[in-house]
C-alpha positions in Angstrom: -7.8 -13.1 8.6 -5.4 -11.6 11.1 -2.5 -13.9 12.1 -0.2 -13.2 15.1 2.2 -15.3 17.0 1.2 -14.8 20.6 -1.8 -13.4 22.6 0.3 -10.5 23.9 0.6 -9.1 20.4 -3.2 -9.5 19.9 -4.2 -8.0 23.2 -5.8 -4.8 21.8 -7.5 -6.1 18.7 -11.2 -5.2 18.6 -12.5 -8.7 17.6 -14.0 -7.4 14.3 -11.8 -9.9 12.2 -11.0 -13.5 12.8 -7.6 -14.0 14.6 -5.3 -16.9 14.4 -2.6 -17.2 17.1 0.1 -19.5 15.8 2.8 -19.7 18.5 6.4 -18.5 17.9 8.7 -19.7 15.2 8.5 -20.8 11.6 7.2 -24.3 12.1 4.4 -23.3 14.5 3.4 -20.4 12.2 3.4 -22.5 9.0 1.6 -25.5 10.6 -1.1 -23.4 12.2 -1.9 -21.4 9.1 -1.8 -24.4 6.8 -4.1 -26.3 9.1 -6.7 -23.4 9.1 -6.4 -22.7 5.4 -6.7 -26.4 4.6 -10.0 -26.8 6.3 -12.2 -25.0 3.9 -13.1 -21.6 2.5 -10.0 -19.4 2.0 -10.0 -15.9 3.5 -9.7 -12.9 1.1 -6.3 -12.2 2.6 -3.9 -13.1 5.4 -2.5 -10.2 7.4 0.3 -11.0 9.7 0.6 -8.5 12.5 3.5 -8.8 14.9 6.6 -7.4 16.5 10.0 -7.2 15.0 13.6 -6.3 16.0 15.2 -3.3 14.2 18.4 -4.2 12.4 19.2 -0.5 11.7 19.6 2.3 14.2 16.7 4.6 14.5 14.1 2.3 12.8 10.9 2.4 14.8 7.1 2.4 14.4 4.9 0.2 12.3 5.9 -1.0 8.8 4.3 -2.9 6.0 7.0 -5.3 4.6 7.9 -5.4 0.9 10.1 -8.5 0.8 10.8 -11.3 3.3 13.8 -13.6 3.5 14.8 -16.5 5.7 18.0 -15.8 7.6 18.5 -19.3 8.9 18.3 -21.2 5.6 21.3 -21.3 3.4 19.5 -21.1 0.0 22.7 -20.7 -2.0 24.4 -23.7 -0.5 21.2 -25.9 -0.9 21.3 -24.8 -4.6 24.8 -26.1 -5.0 23.7 -29.4 -3.5 20.5 -29.9 -5.5 20.4 -27.5 -8.4 17.1 -26.2 -7.0 16.2 -23.1 -5.1 14.6 -23.5 -1.7 13.6 -20.6 0.4 14.0 -17.8 -2.2 13.0 -14.3 -1.1 9.3 -13.6 -1.3 7.8 -10.3 -2.5 4.8 -9.4 -0.4 4.5 -5.6 -1.0 5.4 -2.8 -3.3 7.5 -0.8 -0.9 8.7 -0.9 2.7 11.5 -2.6 4.6 12.9 -6.1 4.1 12.1 -8.6 6.8 14.4 -11.5 7.8 12.7 -14.4 9.4 14.3 -17.2 11.4 13.8 -19.4 14.4 16.2 -17.4 16.6 15.3 -14.4 18.7 18.1 -12.0 17.8 19.6 -10.4 20.8 23.3 -9.9 20.1 25.2 -7.3 18.2 27.1 -9.7 15.9 23.9 -11.4 14.7 22.2 -8.0 14.3 25.1 -6.7 12.2 25.2 -9.9 10.0 21.5 -9.7 9.3 21.5 -5.9 8.7 23.6 -6.6 5.5 20.4 -8.2 4.0 17.4 -6.8 5.9 15.9 -4.0 7.9 13.8 -5.9 10.4 13.9 -9.4 11.9 11.1 -11.7 13.2 10.3 -15.4 13.7 7.1 -16.1 11.6 6.7 -13.8 8.6 8.4 -15.9 5.9 6.6 -19.0 6.9 3.2 -17.3 6.9 3.9 -15.7 3.5 5.1 -19.0 2.0 1.9 -20.8 3.1 -0.4 -18.0 1.9 1.4 -17.8 -1.5 1.3 -21.6 -1.9 -2.5 -21.4 -1.7 -2.8 -18.2 -3.7 -4.1 -16.2 -0.8 -3.0 -12.5 -0.7 -0.7 -11.8 2.2 0.5 -8.7 4.0 3.1 -8.6 6.7 2.9 -5.7 9.2 5.5 -5.4 11.9 5.9 -3.0 14.8 9.4 -2.4 16.1 9.7 -3.8 19.6 13.5 -3.8 20.1 16.8 -3.2 18.5 17.7 -6.9 18.1 20.9 -6.4 20.2 21.9 -6.8 23.8 18.9 -6.5 26.0 16.3 -7.2 23.2 14.5 -9.8 25.3 14.0 -7.3 28.2 13.0 -4.6 25.7 10.5 -6.9 24.0 8.8 -7.8 27.3 8.6 -4.1 28.3 7.3 -2.9 24.9 5.0 -5.7 23.7 1.8 -4.1 25.1 2.6 -0.8 23.4 3.4 -2.7 20.2 0.0 -4.5 20.5 -1.8 -1.1 20.8 0.0 0.2 17.7 -0.8 -3.0 15.7 -4.4 -2.8 16.7 -4.6 0.8 15.6 -3.0 -0.1 12.3 -5.6 -2.8 11.8 -8.4 -0.5 12.7 -7.2 2.2 10.3 -6.1 0.1 7.4 -8.4 -3.0 7.3 -11.9 -1.8 8.3 
């Protein structure tokens, strides 16, 4: 099953695999995937295709993620409060960049720099989708195409590049999943 946030990212998929559009953000992503997986037969895998902001200069192209973290959940602080770990990093692949997921579209230099200390790319759905799939023991892959540099002007750049990103993601799916 292919899982993407919005129709613009799925625009060039060939229809050979089921597609779930979740909407943007962690809650929308988790709720949509959990609702579908909770209805019946589980898919052989969940493959999240989507765009991501680069947290490092020169990072571009399509990447399969190795590990995903939540950048907007203070796991260490929650541990001090409860003695339990919530939102620990999730291993989703053997190699590749680290993805930071959060409910904010990163479009300023200070946030980019802060996140770059922990991750290579940033998105708004990956962690939530990986968490749901792992909870149900469904294999998950996160594949992201760099749409912007997560700095000033990122929103404009995303709007300008999303169609090219959708083409690259469709080509990745065709070459790696069929």
